[in-house]
DRENGU-261985 format. One record per residue: residue in three letters; x, z, y of N, C-alpha, C in turn. Coordinates in Angstrom, 2 decimals. Atoms other than C-alpha are relative to their C-alpha. Layout:
# residues N
ala, X, Z, Y, X, Z, Y, X, Z, Y .
...
# end
This chain:
# residues 178
met, -0.05, 0.38, 1.40, -20.06, 0.58, 9.12, 1.03, 0.88, -0.70 .
thr, -0.89, -0.85, 0.76, -18.58, 3.09, 6.70, 0.04, -0.46, -1.44 .
glu, -0.16, 0.43, 1.37, -17.18, 1.93, 3.39, 0.11, 1.23, -0.89 .
pro, -0.16, -1.13, 0.92, -17.33, 4.16, 0.35, 1.46, 0.30, -0.27 .
gln, -1.38, -0.42, 0.25, -14.17, 6.17, -0.29, 0.55, -0.64, -1.28 .
glu, -0.46, 0.58, 1.26, -14.03, 4.74, -3.84, 0.65, -1.37, 0.21 .
glu, -0.56, 1.33, -0.30, -13.35, 1.29, -2.39, 1.44, 0.13, 0.47 .
his, -1.35, -0.18, -0.53, -10.30, 2.54, -0.51, 0.95, 0.52, -1.08 .
val, -0.81, -0.51, 1.10, -9.05, 4.46, -3.53, 0.36, -1.15, -0.95 .
arg, -0.25, 1.14, 0.89, -9.39, 1.30, -5.66, 1.12, -0.88, 0.56 .
phe, -1.03, 0.87, -0.58, -7.29, -0.75, -3.22, 1.36, 0.70, 0.08 .
leu, -1.29, -0.70, -0.01, -4.64, 1.97, -2.88, 0.57, 0.05, -1.42 .
arg, -0.49, 0.01, 1.39, -4.43, 2.16, -6.69, 0.58, -1.38, -0.35 .
leu, -0.56, 1.35, 0.20, -3.93, -1.64, -6.75, 1.38, -0.10, 0.67 .
ala, -1.29, 0.02, -0.70, -1.15, -1.17, -4.19, 1.04, 0.79, -0.79 .
leu, -0.93, -0.76, 0.84, 0.42, 1.50, -6.42, 0.44, -0.82, -1.21 .
asp, -0.37, 0.90, 1.11, 0.30, -0.98, -9.32, 1.04, -1.02, 0.46 .
glu, -0.99, 0.94, -0.55, 2.16, -3.44, -7.10, 1.35, 0.69, 0.17 .
ala, -1.25, -0.73, -0.24, 4.76, -0.80, -6.14, 0.77, 0.22, -1.30 .
arg, -0.65, -0.23, 1.30, 5.45, -0.15, -9.82, 0.70, -1.26, -0.53 .
lys, -0.66, 1.25, 0.39, 6.52, -3.81, -10.16, 1.38, -0.16, 0.64 .
cys, -1.27, 0.11, -0.73, 9.48, -3.26, -7.81, 1.20, 0.25, -0.91 .
glu, -1.27, -0.31, 0.65, 12.99, -3.46, -9.11, 0.61, 1.17, 0.77 .
pro, -0.51, -1.17, -0.71, 14.32, 0.02, -8.29, 1.40, -0.22, 0.55 .
thr, -1.33, -0.01, -0.60, 17.30, 0.43, -6.02, 0.16, 1.35, 0.70 .
pro, -0.18, -1.32, -0.62, 18.84, 3.67, -4.71, -0.02, -0.03, 1.52 .
thr, -0.10, 0.09, -1.46, 18.94, 2.36, -1.14, -1.28, -0.50, 0.68 .
ala, 1.26, 0.45, -0.59, 15.30, 1.34, -0.62, -1.17, 0.55, -0.80 .
phe, 1.21, -0.50, 0.66, 11.76, 2.41, -1.45, -0.69, -1.11, -0.79 .
cys, 0.88, 0.89, 0.75, 9.42, 0.82, -3.98, -1.40, 0.15, 0.59 .
val, 1.26, -0.05, -0.74, 6.29, -0.02, -1.99, -0.91, -1.11, -0.48 .
gly, 0.99, 1.01, 0.35, 3.10, -1.87, -2.83, -1.01, -0.16, 1.12 .
cys, 0.92, 0.31, -1.08, 0.58, -3.53, -0.56, -1.12, -0.91, -0.50 .
val, 1.16, 0.84, 0.27, -2.90, -5.07, -0.79, -0.66, -0.33, 1.33 .
ile, 0.79, 0.41, -1.16, -4.68, -7.07, 1.90, -1.37, -0.38, -0.54 .
ala, 1.37, 0.23, 0.46, -8.45, -6.99, 1.40, -0.88, -0.33, 1.20 .
val, 0.90, 0.39, -1.10, -11.26, -8.51, 3.44, -1.43, -0.10, -0.50 .
lys, 1.44, 0.17, 0.23, -15.01, -8.31, 3.55, -0.45, -0.91, 1.13 .
trp, 0.35, 0.96, -1.04, -16.17, -11.42, 5.37, -1.19, 0.52, 0.78 .
pro, 1.02, -0.63, -0.84, -18.32, -10.30, 8.33, -1.44, -0.46, -0.25 .
ser, 1.37, 0.50, 0.13, -21.35, -12.49, 7.56, -0.60, 0.21, -1.39 .
thr, 0.53, -0.22, 1.35, -21.75, -11.33, 3.95, -0.11, 1.49, -0.27 .
ser, 0.10, -1.40, 0.40, -22.73, -8.09, 2.30, 0.69, 0.23, -1.35 .
ser, -0.67, -0.09, 1.30, -20.56, -8.74, -0.75, 1.15, 1.01, 0.03 .
glu, -1.15, -0.88, 0.13, -17.73, -6.61, -2.02, 1.22, -0.63, 0.67 .
pro, -1.25, 0.55, -0.56, -14.34, -6.96, -0.32, 0.77, -0.79, -1.06 .
val, -0.80, 0.89, 0.85, -12.02, -9.60, -1.75, 1.47, 0.27, 0.29 .
val, -1.45, -0.12, -0.19, -8.28, -9.19, -2.33, 0.51, -1.35, 0.46 .
leu, -0.57, 1.23, -0.55, -6.65, -11.79, -0.12, 1.39, -0.24, -0.59 .
ser, -1.35, 0.11, 0.56, -3.10, -11.08, -1.32, 0.54, 1.39, -0.30 .
thr, -0.71, -1.23, 0.34, -0.78, -8.44, -2.72, 1.49, -0.24, 0.20 .
gly, -1.44, 0.14, -0.10, 2.90, -7.74, -2.39, 0.69, 1.29, -0.40 .
phe, -0.81, -1.18, 0.27, 5.66, -5.40, -3.41, 1.41, -0.25, 0.52 .
ser, -1.36, 0.07, -0.55, 9.15, -4.64, -2.14, 0.90, -0.85, -0.87 .
arg, -0.98, 0.87, 0.65, 11.79, -7.22, -3.01, -0.63, -1.04, -0.91 .
glu, 0.70, 1.00, 0.83, 9.18, -9.51, -4.60, 0.47, -1.41, 0.34 .
leu, -0.43, 1.32, -0.45, 10.21, -12.53, -2.53, 1.46, 0.08, 0.44 .
pro, -1.42, -0.02, -0.39, 13.80, -13.54, -1.70, 0.18, 0.48, 1.44 .
gly, -0.36, -0.35, -1.36, 15.49, -12.07, 1.34, -0.19, 1.46, 0.38 .
asn, 0.13, -1.43, -0.31, 15.32, -8.23, 1.10, -1.35, 0.30, 0.64 .
thr, 1.33, -0.06, -0.58, 11.60, -8.34, 1.72, -0.74, 1.30, -0.33 .
his, 0.84, -1.18, 0.17, 9.14, -5.49, 2.12, -1.39, -0.41, -0.47 .
ala, 1.31, 0.26, 0.60, 5.71, -5.21, 0.49, -0.98, -0.63, 0.98 .
glu, 0.97, 0.51, -0.97, 3.66, -5.79, 3.64, 0.36, -1.42, 0.44 .
ala, -0.44, 1.34, -0.39, 5.74, -8.80, 4.70, -0.29, -1.01, -1.11 .
asn, 0.28, 0.89, 1.12, 5.35, -10.28, 1.21, -1.49, -0.30, -0.12 .
ala, 1.45, 0.22, 0.07, 1.57, -9.80, 1.17, -0.45, -0.93, 1.13 .
leu, 0.34, 0.88, -1.13, 1.33, -11.43, 4.62, 0.47, -1.43, -0.28 .
ala, -0.52, 1.35, 0.30, 3.53, -14.36, 3.54, -0.85, -0.69, -1.06 .
lys, 0.82, 0.58, 1.06, 1.46, -14.89, 0.40, -1.39, -0.36, 0.51 .
ala, 1.31, 0.33, -0.59, -1.80, -14.77, 2.40, 0.10, -1.29, 0.82 .
arg, -0.17, 1.18, -0.85, -0.46, -17.35, 4.85, 0.29, -1.26, -0.81 .
ala, -0.29, 1.16, 0.85, 0.56, -19.61, 1.95, -1.23, -0.51, -0.75 .
leu, 1.22, 0.45, 0.69, -3.01, -19.87, 0.60, -0.50, -1.31, 0.60 .
thr, 0.50, 1.31, -0.46, -4.41, -23.40, 0.80, -1.42, 0.15, 0.57 .
pro, 1.37, -0.04, -0.51, -7.63, -24.15, 2.71, -1.04, 0.03, -1.13 .
asp, 0.94, -0.02, 1.13, -9.36, -24.83, -0.63, -0.07, 1.38, -0.64 .
lys, -0.03, -1.34, 0.60, -8.25, -21.46, -2.02, -0.73, 0.99, 0.91 .
leu, 0.68, -0.89, -0.95, -9.43, -19.68, 1.15, -1.51, -0.19, -0.09 .
gln, 1.44, 0.27, 0.07, -12.81, -21.39, 0.92, -0.59, 0.53, -1.31 .
ser, 0.52, -0.52, 1.27, -13.16, -20.40, -2.75, -0.09, 1.53, 0.03 .
leu, 0.06, -1.46, -0.13, -12.41, -16.76, -1.86, -1.15, 0.44, 0.90 .
phe, 1.01, -0.36, -1.00, -14.88, -16.79, 1.04, -1.01, -1.14, 0.17 .
pro, 0.93, 1.13, -0.05, -17.66, -19.28, 0.24, -1.02, 0.09, 1.13 .
ala, 0.98, -0.15, -1.09, -19.95, -17.84, 2.95, 0.62, -0.24, 1.38 .
ala, -0.67, 0.22, -1.28, -17.34, -18.44, 5.65, -0.22, -1.44, 0.46 .
pro, 0.12, 1.37, -0.49, -17.62, -21.47, 7.91, 1.14, -0.86, -0.55 .
thr, -1.02, 0.85, 0.62, -15.77, -24.39, 6.35, 0.93, -0.64, 1.03 .
asp, -0.79, 0.66, -1.03, -14.48, -25.78, 9.64, 1.03, 0.96, 0.59 .
gly, -1.07, -0.75, -0.64, -11.12, -24.35, 10.63, 0.30, 1.36, -0.61 .
leu, -0.31, -1.27, 0.64, -10.93, -21.47, 8.16, 1.49, 0.06, -0.32 .
thr, -1.43, -0.16, 0.22, -7.32, -20.25, 8.17, 0.31, 1.43, -0.40 .
ala, -0.44, -1.35, 0.35, -5.41, -17.28, 6.83, 0.12, 0.85, 1.26 .
glu, -0.14, -0.77, -1.24, -4.70, -16.24, 10.42, -1.34, 0.56, 0.47 .
ile, 1.34, -0.48, -0.37, -8.44, -15.98, 11.14, -0.44, 1.10, -0.96 .
ile, 0.42, -0.99, 1.01, -9.11, -14.12, 7.90, 0.77, 1.31, 0.17 .
leu, -0.79, -1.23, -0.19, -6.27, -11.64, 8.59, -0.59, 0.88, 1.09 .
thr, 0.57, -0.81, -1.08, -8.04, -10.53, 11.77, -1.29, 0.72, -0.42 .
his, 1.16, -0.69, 0.58, -10.96, -9.40, 9.56, 0.40, 0.84, -1.21 .
ser, -0.51, -0.62, 1.23, -8.76, -7.75, 6.91, 0.40, 1.45, 0.22 .
asp, -0.59, -1.34, 0.05, -7.66, -4.27, 5.97, 1.26, -0.12, -0.84 .
ile, -1.24, -0.01, 0.78, -4.15, -3.62, 4.73, 0.18, 1.40, -0.58 .
tyr, -0.22, -1.24, 0.73, -3.43, -0.93, 2.14, 1.45, 0.02, -0.42 .
thr, -1.40, -0.09, 0.36, 0.12, 0.26, 1.69, 0.32, 1.40, -0.51 .
thr, -0.30, -1.28, 0.62, 1.57, 2.99, -0.46, 0.89, 0.88, 0.87 .
leu, -0.93, -0.72, -0.87, 4.14, 3.97, 2.18, -0.18, -0.52, 1.42 .
glu, 0.13, 0.37, -1.41, 3.91, 3.96, 5.97, 0.81, -1.26, 0.31 .
pro, -0.73, 1.22, -0.35, 4.85, 0.49, 7.29, 1.21, 0.33, 0.89 .
cys, -1.25, -0.31, -0.71, 8.42, 0.49, 8.59, -0.08, -0.38, 1.48 .
ser, -0.10, 0.29, -1.43, 9.20, 0.57, 12.29, 1.41, -0.45, 0.36 .
ile, -1.38, 0.44, -0.19, 12.88, -0.20, 11.89, 0.55, -0.44, -1.35 .
arg, -0.63, 0.49, 1.22, 14.89, -2.17, 9.34, 1.50, 0.09, 0.17 .
thr, -1.46, -0.09, -0.09, 18.52, -1.31, 8.69, 0.64, -1.36, -0.22 .
ser, -0.52, 1.35, 0.24, 18.94, -4.95, 7.59, -0.09, -0.88, 1.25 .
gly, 0.18, 0.81, -1.20, 17.94, -6.17, 11.06, -1.21, -0.92, -0.06 .
leu, 1.21, 0.82, 0.10, 14.82, -7.94, 9.75, -1.14, 0.65, 0.79 .
ala, 1.13, -0.50, -0.79, 11.51, -7.57, 11.59, -0.73, 1.11, -0.76 .
pro, 0.74, -1.09, 0.63, 9.66, -4.30, 10.90, -1.41, -0.43, -0.43 .
cys, 1.34, 0.32, 0.52, 6.43, -4.44, 8.88, -1.10, 0.41, 0.98 .
ser, 1.02, -0.39, -0.97, 4.51, -2.54, 11.56, -0.19, -1.11, 1.03 .
asp, 0.11, 1.10, -0.96, 5.29, -5.38, 13.99, -0.72, -1.21, -0.61 .
ala, 0.65, 1.13, 0.67, 4.17, -7.98, 11.43, -1.51, 0.23, -0.13 .
ile, 1.43, -0.33, 0.11, 0.84, -6.19, 10.91, -0.67, -0.16, 1.36 .
ile, 0.52, 0.13, -1.36, 0.29, -6.01, 14.66, -0.13, -1.48, 0.37 .
ala, 0.01, 1.43, -0.34, 1.19, -9.69, 15.12, -1.09, -0.76, -0.75 .
ala, 1.04, 0.67, 0.80, -1.25, -10.68, 12.34, -1.41, 0.33, 0.50 .
gly, 1.31, -0.38, -0.51, -4.09, -8.93, 14.17, -0.86, 0.76, -0.99 .
ile, 0.74, -0.79, 0.99, -5.06, -6.78, 11.20, -0.51, 1.27, 0.69 .
pro, 0.56, -1.12, -0.77, -7.44, -4.14, 12.59, 0.16, 1.39, -0.61 .
arg, -0.08, -1.31, 0.62, -7.04, -1.34, 10.01, 1.09, 0.03, -1.06 .
cys, -1.08, -0.21, 0.96, -4.17, 0.05, 7.95, -0.24, 1.32, -0.72 .
tyr, 0.18, -1.18, 0.84, -4.73, 2.48, 5.08, 1.36, 0.32, -0.64 .
ile, -1.35, -0.39, 0.42, -1.60, 4.45, 4.14, -0.08, 1.14, -1.00 .
gly, -0.04, -1.03, 1.02, -0.86, 6.51, 1.03, 0.83, 1.21, 0.39 .
val, -0.88, -1.10, -0.40, 1.99, 8.59, 2.48, 0.92, -0.48, 1.13 .
gly, -0.96, 0.32, -1.05, 4.27, 8.73, 5.51, 1.37, -0.25, -0.59 .
glu, -1.35, 0.28, 0.49, 7.76, 7.35, 5.09, 0.90, 1.20, 0.25 .
pro, -0.93, -1.12, -0.22, 10.22, 10.21, 4.51, 1.26, -0.49, 0.71 .
asp, -1.20, 0.34, -0.77, 13.41, 10.30, 6.56, 1.22, -0.25, -0.87 .
asp, -1.13, 0.24, 0.91, 15.59, 9.33, 3.56, 1.01, -0.98, 0.60 .
phe, -0.89, 1.07, -0.50, 17.00, 6.24, 5.33, -0.07, -0.14, 1.52 .
val, 0.20, 0.13, -1.44, 15.54, 6.01, 8.85, -1.17, 0.89, 0.41 .
lys, 1.17, -0.72, -0.51, 13.08, 7.86, 11.07, -1.07, -1.06, 0.28 .
cys, 1.05, 1.01, -0.10, 9.90, 5.82, 10.67, -1.07, 0.43, 1.01 .
glu, 1.07, -0.22, -0.96, 7.37, 5.54, 13.47, -1.04, -1.12, -0.10 .
gly, 0.90, 1.12, 0.20, 5.29, 2.74, 11.95, -1.45, 0.30, 0.31 .
ala, 1.40, -0.36, -0.25, 1.93, 4.54, 12.01, -0.24, 0.21, 1.49 .
gln, 0.12, -0.22, -1.45, 2.50, 5.61, 15.61, -0.01, -1.33, 0.74 .
arg, -0.05, 1.32, -0.64, 3.41, 2.05, 16.62, -1.31, -0.75, -0.21 .
leu, 1.28, 0.66, 0.27, 0.28, 0.70, 14.92, -1.10, 0.57, 0.90 .
lys, 1.03, -0.66, -0.82, -1.94, 3.26, 16.69, 0.13, -0.38, 1.47 .
gln, -0.24, 0.31, -1.41, -0.35, 2.53, 20.07, -0.48, -1.39, 0.38 .
thr, 0.42, 1.37, -0.29, -1.34, -1.12, 19.77, -1.45, -0.27, -0.41 .
gly, 1.42, 0.14, 0.30, -4.93, -0.47, 18.69, -0.37, -0.19, -1.45 .
val, 0.31, 0.08, 1.43, -4.63, -0.71, 14.91, -0.49, 1.38, -0.44 .
glu, 0.52, -1.27, 0.52, -6.77, 1.96, 13.26, 0.82, 0.37, -1.24 .
val, -0.81, -0.48, 1.12, -4.59, 4.01, 10.90, -0.79, 1.08, -0.73 .
ile, 0.73, -0.94, 0.83, -6.28, 5.83, 8.04, 0.92, 0.48, -1.11 .
trp, -0.83, -0.59, 1.04, -4.32, 8.21, 5.85, -0.90, 0.33, -1.19 .
leu, 0.76, -0.28, 1.21, -5.65, 8.30, 2.29, 0.63, 1.23, -0.67 .
thr, -0.57, -1.26, 0.50, -5.06, 11.92, 1.37, -0.17, 0.10, -1.51 .
asp, 0.00, -0.26, 1.44, -4.54, 13.17, -2.17, 0.86, -0.97, -0.79 .
phe, -0.86, 0.96, 0.70, -2.11, 10.34, -3.00, 1.47, 0.15, 0.40 .
glu, -1.36, -0.13, -0.53, 1.01, 11.57, -1.19, 1.03, 0.16, -1.11 .
glu, -0.99, -0.29, 1.04, 2.78, 12.94, -4.26, 0.25, -1.23, -0.89 .
glu, -0.15, 1.17, 0.86, 2.10, 9.88, -6.43, 0.70, -1.15, 0.74 .
cys, -0.62, 1.07, -0.79, 3.03, 7.44, -3.66, 1.49, 0.26, 0.21 .
leu, -1.41, -0.33, -0.19, 6.30, 9.29, -2.97, 0.79, -0.14, -1.30 .
arg, -0.69, 0.10, 1.30, 7.18, 9.48, -6.66, 0.30, -1.46, -0.32 .
val, -0.21, 1.42, 0.27, 6.71, 5.72, -7.06, 1.00, -0.58, 1.00 .
ala, -0.90, 0.53, -1.04, 8.49, 4.99, -3.75, 1.45, 0.31, -0.31 .
arg, -1.39, -0.45, 0.24, 11.57, 6.94, -4.85, 0.50, -0.36, -1.40 .
thr, -0.46, 0.44, 1.32, 11.84, 5.29, -8.28, 1.42, -0.57, 0.13 .
gly, -1.38, 0.47, -0.04, 15.55, 4.74, -8.96, 0.90, 0.79, 0.93 .
his, -0.80, -0.83, -0.90, 16.70, 7.35, -6.42, 0.45, 1.24, -0.76 .
glu, -0.36, -1.32, 0.50, 18.59, 10.50, -7.17, -1.14, 0.92, 0.39 .
ser, 1.13, -0.90, -0.27, 16.12, 13.37, -7.20, 0.08, 0.55, 1.41 .
lys, 0.08, -0.46, -1.41, 14.98, 14.20, -3.64, -1.06, 1.05, 0.09 .
# end
């Protein structure tokens, strides 16, 4: 099953819109994330399960962690309204995440200087099978190996080319020129 490239571009653009909502800080990137799912038994368009951006939720949070937290906070009624063709018995965010794609403007982190759990680990733990990335994380703060970690655990990593410059520009909002 191959999805049209336009679909992936649309979700990465939504993630960029999320990243632009970040409050800039010179010591962290502005990142946006979208979790989208096309329920396996339907031929409908993919549905946005949740979105997130860096520092959106309290606690020095990253975009991917915020999108995952917001997906897990959806009520059973909300999940059923998003996926009416899904079985009604036992539908949970955890099940839906295993059928989802995650789109992120910057490579998911593999290390956090704050000591919090890395986003790459959270994506792996959620069982998300595919991760679309706008640009690799530059070595401004840490050496990131998030994409490598995802690949090593069986997550398919897809780099959406042609967005590197825009994703980096948004990520570095509020930084001295790099």
